[in-house]
FITORTI-215099 format. One record per residue (C-alpha): residue in one letter; x, y, z. Coordinates in steps of 0.1 Angstrom, whole numbers, plus 5000, padded with zeros to 4 digits. Layout:
REM FITORTI-215099
aXYZ
...
//
This chain:
REM FITORTI-215099
x579311777618
x576912077614
x579112297636
x578412657643
x580512967648
x580813067684
x580013427676
x579213637645
x581913847630
x581614197643
x580914497621
x584514607627
x585814277616
x583814277585
x584514637575
x587214737551
x590214927562
x590214817598
x593614827617
x596314577610
x595914427645
x592114387642
x590914027639
x590013927603
x587213687595
x587513497562
x584613497537
x584113127542
x583613187580
x581313477573
x579313257549
x579212977574
x577813207600
x575513377576
x573913047566
x573612927602
x569812957602
x569412737571
x572012497585
x570112477618
x566912397599
x568612127580
x571412017603
x570011897636
x567211697619
x569511547592
x571711427620
x569011207634
x567711107600
x571210987588
x571810807621
x570110497609
x573110457585
x571210327555
x569310497526
x565910317529
x562310437522
x561910567557
x565010787555
x564010917521
x560511007533
x561811197563
x564511367542
x561811467517
x559811637544
x562811817557
x564011947523
x560612067513
x560112257545
x563512417540
x562312567507
x564212337485
x561012277466
x559411957455
x561111937421
x564611987435
x563811757464
x562811477442
x565911527421
x568211517451
x566511207466
x566711027433
x570411097430
x571111017466
x569410677462
x571510607431
x574710687449
x573710487480
x573310177458
x576410247437
x578710327466
x577010097492
x576610377517
x576210247552
x577410527576
x575810857586
x578911037574
x578910867540
x575210957535
x575811317544
x578711347521
x576711197492
x573811437498
x576311727499
x577911617467
x574511577450
x573511927461
x576812067448
x576311907414
x572812067413
x574012417422
x577312417403
x575812527370
x574612847387
x578212937395
x579013167366
x581113467377
x580213797360
x582813897333
x582714267328
x585614287303
x583614257271
x582314617269
x583314967282
x581215087298
x579714767309
x576114847317
x574414657345
x570714707350
x569414627385
x565814527392
x563714377420
x560814427443
x560714687471
x562814587501
x564914317483
x568014517489
x568714657455
x570214997464
x572314847492
x573514577467
x574514847442
x576715007469
x578314677477
x578814597440
x580514927435
x582914847462
x583514497448
x584214627413
x586514897426
x588514627444
x588914467410
x590514787397
x587414907378
x586015257377
x582215277385
x579415517379
x576015487396
x572715577379
x569815667403
x567115527382
x564715487411
x563115837407
x560015757427
x561615707461
x563616007473
x565215787500
x566615567472
x568415857456
x569715967489
x570815617498
x572615577465
x574315917469
x575515807503
x577015487488
x578515707461
x580215927486
x581315627507
x582915457476
x584115787460
x582115727428
x579915957408
x576115927410
x573916057382
x570616157397
x567716407395
x564616487415
x561716297401
x561616277363
x561915987340
x564115687351
x565115607316
x566315967310
x568515947342
x570115617330
x570515747295
x572416047308
x574515817331
x575615607301
x576515917281
x578516047311
x580315707315
x581315707278
x582616057280
x584615987312
x585915647302
x584115467330
x584315087331
x581014997347
x577615157350
x575315027378
x571815137370
x569215127398
x565515097390
x562415147412
x561214847431
x558014687418
x555914377422
x555514137392
x551814177396
x552014547389
x551714517351
x552014887343
x555214907363
x556614587347
x555914757313
x557715067326
x560914877335
x560814707300
x560715067286
x563815157308
x565614857292
x564714987257
x566115327266
x569315167277
x569515007243
x569115337226
x571915487246
x574115177239
x572814927213
x574814637229
x573414707264
x572414627290
x575214387292
x573914227324
x570414247339
x570514147375
x567514057396
x567914107433
x566113847454
x565513857491
x566113497503
x563413537530
x560713507503
x561613137497
x559612977469
x558113317458
x561513387443
x560613147414
x557713357404
x559813677406
x562513537384
x560013417358
x558013747357
x561113977356
x562713757330
x559713787308
x559814167311
x563514247309
x565413927301
x567213857334
x570713737329
x571813687365
x570713687402
x571813857434
x570413667464
x570513887495
x569713837532
x570713477534
x571913547570
x568313637581
x566513327569
x566312947571
x565212937534
x568612917518
x567412597501
x565612807476
x568812817455
x568212447448
x564712527436
x566012797413
x568612557399
x565812317389
x563012547378
x564512867365
x568312817364
x569713167361
x573313227371
x573613337407
x576213617403
x576413727439
x575113627473
x574813847504
x575113717540
x575414037561
x575314407565
x579014477559
x580114637527
x582214317519
x579314077527
x578314047490
x580513807471
x580413597439
x578513267444
x580712957447
x578712637449
x581312437469
x581712717495
x577912737498
x577312367503
x580312337527
x578812617548
x575512427550
x577012087560
x580112157580
//
């Protein structure tokens, strides 16, 4: 139990369009490797905790400490322990393997409601507004999302709504070139105007999906939070039914601070879904359980690497299996 990949998938293995004879690594294997730090945080210690083979007060106390330090959060931890205790009594668990499976199943049940794949078929263009703090991985996620939607047979247009950071525009232009999609951008100016023009262009060209970038900002920067609320109102002027999805990009490294970000951005722009990035660089993957208990927004996508294909829809069972296998 709690095995590890012998080596990470190479960039060549994860990249699209590699030669037919190049080794291919499945998403489940990439996910398993990507969550190795969180699994290491949980795994080795759980092994010794479960070794006693019975769910008693001592096991529950040790498990509580482990889960809280893995950024599962107190609320979710108490929920998981309560459910584990009920199952232990119901199923008469008396083996380490049985206890581990019960905990995995309880965690899956907690995370399953977050598994809501994004359906972009309801509108054309389907307008997706992207928000988050600086450094969360917004612009990179947009490039990966463009590739993902293209693989679904959808046409995509990118709106460079981060008009404050020249590097963000350049980065988005690079992703546009890489994915062969149009990017609507301008030097400086009003972010709402850029996105307004992008929506008009998408309508004129019959584009399926508009991915609208916005400048990074902290929830404590109230004037910037008001500004992003204004951007949302501009989108509604361009398309009264939009935005059809408002994605908040969260860096998994921030752990419990993610909860504050979800609540603050939700208040400003009505967040409808989450993209959780950089799960491969942290031992704090347990934060998804905290989100499930305290601010249960659908987790549309998770990211576990640098490759363009390393952002995929969240599947609760795959996630839990990658933590416990």
